[in-house]
N, C-alpha and C positions, 0 to 999 in steps of 0.2 A: 392525493394519491393518483398517479398517472398510469399504473399498470396493475390494477386490482386483480386481474385474472392470474397473475403470477405471485401475488403476495403470499409469503410464507410457504411456498411450495419448495420442494427439493430441486431447485433449478440452479445448478452451479455451486450450491452451498446448502448444507443442512441447517435450517434456522434454529434447530434445537441446540446447536453448538454455541449460540450467543450467550446463554446463561453461564456456561463454563468459562468461555473466553473473557467475559466481563470480570470474573474473579481472578483470572490469571494475568491479564494484561498489565495491571498496575504494579505487579511485583516481578514479573519475568524479565530477565536480562535482555533478551532479544527485542522485546517490544519497547522497553525503555530506551535502549541504544538506537533503535531504528527511529523513534520519535526525535531524538537529539540530532540524528543525521538529517532527517527531513526538514526540521525547523532550521538547522544550520544552513542547508542548501538553499532553502527559500529566502533566508535573510541575505545570503551571499549573492545570489543571482537576481533576486527580484525584491530588493528592499523597498521599492516604491509601490508595490502591489497593495491594493486596498479592497479588492473584491475577489473572494476566493470561493471555489466550489470543490468539494471532495466527492468523487464518484465512488460509491461503495463504502460509506463511512462506518458501517457496522455499528458497534457499540458507542462510537464517538470518541474513542481513546486518542486517536491521532488528531482528530478535529479539535478536541479541547486543547491540546498542546499548541496547535497552530493558532487557535483563537487567543490564547494567552501570550503569544509571542510578540504581538504588536497591536496597535489600534486599527480596526477594520471598519470600513463603511458598510460592508455586507459580507456575511459568511454563511455558506449554505452546505448542508450535508445531505447527500442523497443515498438511498439504500433500497434494494429491492424488497427487503423483508421488514415489515413493521415490527416484528419481535426484536430486531436489532435497534430500530429507532426508539423503542420504548426505553432501552438502556441509555441511548444517546440523549434522549429528552431530559433524563435526570441529570446528566452531566453538563448539558449545554444550554437549555432554555433559561432565560430568554436571549442568550447571546447569539444563537444561530437559528436559521431557518432550516427545518427538516422536511424533506419530501421523499415520498416513495415513488420510485420510477425504475424502468428497465434501462440499464446503462447503454443499450444499443439504440435507444430512441430518446435522446436528451431533449426535453422541451424548452430549450433556451437558445437564444441567438445573440451573439455579440455582447454578452453581459459581464463576463469575468476577465480580469487581467491575470489571474493565476488559477490553475486547476490541478488536481492531483488524483491519482488512483494508486493505492498502496496495497500490493498483494491482492489485487482484484481481478485484473483482466485475464489472468491464467485460468480463471474459472469459466470464461466465456469462449465459446467456440469461435464466434466472429469477433475477435478482439479488435480487428481493424475498424469495425463499425463503431466501437466504443471510442477509439482514438479520433476517428473522423467527427463523431458527435461532440467530443470535447473541443476539437478545433473550432467547430461551428459555434459553440457556446461562448467563445472567447473574443476579446477585443483584438484589434490589429496589433501584432507583435506581443501578444500575451504569452505568459509562461506556462509550462507544464512540467510536472514531476511525477514519475511513475516508478514503482518498485515491483519486481516480479521474482519468483524463484527461477534459478537457472541451472544449466547442465543436465541434459536428459539422462546422463549416466548416474545421477543421484536419485532417479525415480525410484520410489519405494511404496510400500503399503500406506505410508503416511500421506502420500500424494493422492492415492485412491480414496482414502477415507475423507480427505479434505475436498474431494470432488474437483481436483485440478484436471484441466484438459491437457496441459502441457507444462514442461519446464523449458525455458527458453535457451536456445543455442546462442553462443556468443555472436553478436552482430544482428540477430534476428529482430529484436525490439527496435534497434536503431533504424533498420531498414523500414520497418512498419511506421516509425515516426515520420520518416521522409515521405513515404507514400501518403500519409495523412496530412501533409503540409507543414511539417515542423522542421526547423533546423536544430540539429543536435548540438547542445552546448557542453554537455558533460555525460560521460558514460563510464561507470566503474562498478566493480563488484562490491558486495557488502558481505559481512561474515567471512572475510578472507582469512583472517588469522585463526579462525576456528574451523576452517574447512576440513582439516584432517579428522578432527573429532566428529564433525557432522557426517563425514563420509563413513567413518567407522560405525556410527550409530545407524545410518541408513542401510549399510550393507549387511547388518545383522538380520535384516528382514523380519523384524518383529511383527506379529500378527494380532496383537492385542489392540485395545482401543487407541484412538488417535492422540490421546493425551500423554502417551508415554514419553514424548520428547519434552514435555513440560514438567514431568515429575522429577525434579531435582531438589536436593537439599539446599538450605539457605546459604551455607558456606560456599558451596560450589557455584550457586547462582551469583553470589557477590563477586567471586573470582572471575567468572565469565563476563560479568558486567564490566569489570575493570578492564579486561582485555578488549572488549568491544568499544568501550569509551576511548581507549587509546587509538583504536583503528579509526573511529569517527574523527578524532582530532587530526590524525594524519591525513585523512581524506579531505577534510575541510582545508587543510594546509596545502593541498595540491597533489598528494600521492594518489595514483590510480592503480587499482588492483586488477590483474588480469583474470584471476579465479576467485570464486567465493560462492557461498550458497545462494545468494541473491544478487540481482543487478539493479542498480539505480541509474535511470536515464533522465536527463533534464533537457528540455527543449524550448524553443520559441516559435510561435506561429509566424509563418511567412506567407 
């Protein structure tokens, strides 16, 4: 533990949400499709990477998918909140090392040839400190994959309940990549095909608990998963989406 003073505080995220997320992630269409996109991009752009660190691994849902995607020499998951790491430990030990840390102060230098942060840095006021720390933790020409929510016009009560600091404007994350020392290899939207449905949901401005976007029946969940899997296949095949609920940016340290 490197940041004990912040452990399980409501600092960018409410740690009480981990229990609910742990039950939702394995079945929900968005989390499943996002995993497939992340793993596909990692395999396409960084097939030789053998040392990976995820910043803000939460319950370990993404990290487990990455761990299972190939043979790794070292795989590390970091998270501010030990309550998230408790879930990750059940999913990942002894495959991965798990550490508690503040993403703005990464205690690693030149260790990893691939790093990732998946819907994490939108919770951090100083997101550029996180990107700079990720750069410092990497080997020369190492890779980075980041996903974030985008389009400020989609801001809703759900973002407030999730403790988001921002939704990214188009081009904003790419510019922050460059300032942190990365060359942008890929930038595309995600959840593009479902953007009209997402926008309609957000604009209803529901004020109940943050789980309302996850409360969908099994039949609809299956349909939405099929749509997003089609989008993932097209993205990995070279399609770039200008609009979508999220943005994925891939880079290389320079």
